[in-house]
N, C-alpha and C positions, 0 to 999 in steps of 0.2 A: 781460672779461679774455681775452687771446689764449691760444693754445696754448703752454704753457711748454716742451713737448717738441718744438716745431717745429725741423726740421733747418736747418742753415745752409749756404748755397751758397758755392762757392769765391769768395773775394774780398770777401764780406760781413763787416762787423765782428762780432766774437764778443761777445755779451752774454748771460750766464747768469743767468736769474731765480733768486731765492732758492728758490722751490718746486722748480725743476728740480735745483738743486745739492743740496738736502736729500734729494731722491729718489735721486740718485746715491750719496750717503753711506749712505742706508738700504740700498740694494742691495749696496754693498760690505760693510757690516756683516753682512748676511744671508749673503752668499757666504762670508765668513770663518767664520761660525758653522757653516755646512754643511760646509766643509772640515775644521774642527776635529772635528766629530762623525764624519765619514767616517774620519779618522785614528784616532779612539778606538774605532771599531766601527761596526756598522750604523747608518745614519741613522734617527732617530726622528721621527715626526710629532708636532707639539705636542699633539695630542689623545690620543696613545697613553698609556694608563695602565698601572698595575701594574709600573712600573719602580722599583727601589729600589737604594740603594747598599749593598754588602755587603763587609765586610772578610774576606779570605781568611786564616783562622787555621790552615790546614793547612800542611804542609811542601812541598806540590807546586804547580807552576804549573797554573792552571786554564785550559783552552782554551775558546774560544767555543763555546756550545751544549752545554757540559758542566755538571754540577750540583754544588752544595754543599748539605749538610744544614744547616738553620738551627739555630744553637745559642743565639742570644740577641740582644740589642740592644747597639749599640756604646756608647750613652750611657744611663745609668740615669736614671729620672725624678726621683730624689731628689738628683741631682748639681746643686746650685744654680748652679755656675759655668757649666754647659752645658745648663741646663734648656730654653732657647729652641731649641737644636739638637735635643733630643729631641722637642719638640712640632712642629717644623717639618719635619724630614726623617726622623728615626728610622732611621739606618743600622743594618743588621743585621750579625751575625757568622755565619760558616759554616765548617764543617770537612768532611773526608772522612767519609762515613757509616760507622757502626759497627753491630753487631748490636742496639744499644739505640736507634738512631736511628729515629724514625717514618718509614716508607717514603714517605709522601706529604708530608712537611714539608721542602721543598727549594726552592731557587731555581736558575734557569738563567742562566749567564753570557752576556752579550752582547759581551764583549771579553776579551782575555787578562788574567788577574789573577795577579800574582806573590804569593808568601807575604807577608803583612803589609800588602798594598796594598788600597785600596778599588776597587771596580769596579761597573759598572752591570749589574744582573741582572733577569730577569723573575720576578715573583712571581705575577701573574695575567695571563691573556690568551692569545691565540693566538700561537704562536711556532714557528720551526723548532727542531729538536733532533736530536742524535745519539742514536740508540736501538739497543741490541743486540736484534735480533729473534730470539727463541727459536723461535717457531712463526708461520708466515705467517698463521694464523687469529687470533692475539692482537689484541685491540682496545684495550688500555690499556697503560700503562707506569708504572714506579715506580723509586725509587732503591734499589739494592742495596748491602749493606755492602761497604766497602773499594773502592767504585767511584765514578767521577765520571760515567760514561756511564749513562744510563737503560737499564733492562732491560724488555722487553715482558712482559706478563702477560695471561692469558685475559680477565679482566674485573676490575672493582673498583678499578682504579688511575686515573691521569690519562688521559682519552680521547685516542686517536690518531686524528686526523681524516684523515690520509693518510700513507702510507709507501711507500718504494721496495719493489719486488718482491724476494722471496728472504729468506734468513735471514742472520744475522751483523750487523755494524755497518752501519747504514743511516741515510739522511736521513729525517726524519719531520716532520710538522706536528702539534703537540699543543695542547691547551687547558688551560693551567695554572689551578689553583684551582677545577677543576670535576670532582671525582671521579665516576667512573661508578657507578651504582647496583649493578651487578653481579648481574643476574637473568637466568636462562636456563632454558628448559624442557629437560629431559633424561630419557633412559631409563637406568635403573640396570642395572649388570652384577651378577655374582655377588658376594655379600658376602664380605669378607675380615676374619677376626677380628683385633682389636687385641691384640697380645701383652701379657701380664701383666694383662689386664682381662677381666671377665666381662660378658656382656650388651652388648657394644659391638662394632661392626663399622665398617669403611670400605667405601665403595662406588665402584667404577669407574662412569663415566657417559659418554654421548655426547649431544650436542645433538640435539633432536628438534623436528619440526613435524608438524602434522596434514596428512595426505595429502589434497589437494584434487582429485585426478583421479577422476572418477566411474567411469572404466573400469578402475581399478586394483583389485587384490585387497585392498589395504589402505586403501581409500577411507574417510575420516573416522577413521582410526586414526593414532596417533603413530608416525612413522618417523624413523630417523636422518637428519640433514642431511649430504649429501655435503660433505666438506672443512669440516665444522662444528667447533665447539669440543668438546673432550673432555678426559678425564683422562690421555690417552696422551702419551708422549714423541714428538718428531718422528721418531726412528729406530725406534719400536716399543716395546712394553712400557708399563706404567703408571708414571706419575709420582706417587710417594707424597705429594707436596705438593699434588696436585690431587684426590686421592681425597676423596669427600664423606662427611660424617657426618650421622646422624639426630639432630636436636635432642631428640626424645623419649627416645632411648636414653641420653642424658646424665643423665637423672633417676633411673636405676636404680642401686642400690648393689651392691657386690661381696660384702659380708660378711652373714652371717645366723646366727641361733641354731640350733645343731644340734638336730634332733628336733622343731622347731617347724613343719616343713612350709613354712617361709618361705625359699624357695630364691633369695635374692638379689634379690628384687623389692620395690621400695619402694611402700608404699601398698596392697598386695594384701590384707593382713589374714590372720588364721589360716586355714589350709586347711579347718578344720572348718566355717567359715561358707559354704563353697562347696557348691552342690548336687552330689549324686552321690558324696560322700566315702564312705570305708569306714566300716562300723559301729563304734561305740564309739570314736569319734574323741576325742582324738588317740591313736592306737595308735603302736607303734614304726614302723609303715609308714604314715605320713601321705602324702597325695598331694604330688607335687612339681611346682610350676609352673616352666615354663621359657620364657624369652623366645626368640622366633624372629625371625631377621633378615628384612628386607624382601625379598620374592622378586625374582629376576632378571626384568627386563622391565617393572617398574613405572615409570610416568612421574611425575616430580615437578617442582616448581619449586625450582631451586637459587638461593641468594643467596650473595654473596661478602661475608663478614664479616671482621673483624680480630681476631686473638688478642691476648693480653697483650703480645706482642712486636711487635705492629703488622703481622704477616704475614697474608696472605690465607688464609682457610679457607672451603671450600665446604660449605654447610649446607642441609639440607632438613628438612621436617616430614612425617612419615608415621606413623600409628598402628601400633604393633608388635603382632604376634600373640602369644598366650600358649598354650603347649601344656601340657596337664595329663597327667602320667604317674605310674605306680606306680614308686617308686624301686627296688623289688625286681625289677621286670620292665619295663625301659624300653620294650619293645614294646607294653605294655598301656597304651593311651591312653584318656582319658575325655573325652567331649563334655559341655560345660557348656550347659545349656538353662535360661534364666530366663524364666518365663512372666509376662507382664505382666497387670495386672488393674486394675479400676476401684477 
């Protein structure tokens, strides 16, 4: 069989083989498909996954690379008339995020979507995005209430693989569907009491690394990372939403029975069972145990968890110290010594 795509010279009779004609038609169909995709939004490779149809149930036009909070599916599985549509495509519905919206449950539009219209959106995979960068050291992002543009977070959100320099509205490349584990080594600052609570504190922090310079005075000690993550605001001062809490302090209660020597600590037991108590216990002046915050400068492992509202909370685990004092004389402290034996 000859070459069906052989060119014809001037003056030669034109004979188009069926194979060549069919190839021309296939090329024209492919070109039309590409043009249609280009007009609708960014061209998609056939192998690209994680693209879903989403109906915009908000009252606003959604711009490309902006986000919608996922609110449900367009077709319910028990709808017999459209069951095949549910099993084959499963279009989703989305709205502007609210305070009740999970900050990591969203899609990113690939094309303009008017209210009530369906549009193609990214659910999983690597994609460009418009992100409001709060701090240049932020490494993840999430959807904020009443916003369609993603907002950067220190850790614990959707990973930012690359972003433009500076703060404010920026282009970024993110990895949808792959939340960051949110773990960082940090040095704690001075504890700040939590208002209206006992035995609870919040802790400022800065990211830390072990000093690997043998000639340094801090060799093999944890030192702050220059321009690293922290609980501070870009303009200075502490960001209350980034202050860390100690998981162990969350297990202590605020109330206790007066005169029992049980000063708000869960599980400590009657003071009379402690070594070094006053004679004839329990007297009117029983010993008073007091929880002490974690000292400034302690190095911990922070993890980024989600509270009941879906917001990030920085948490660490460190055993708290207990100070024993005479309530009639707070300066009179008692050391507890428990001797082990066989």
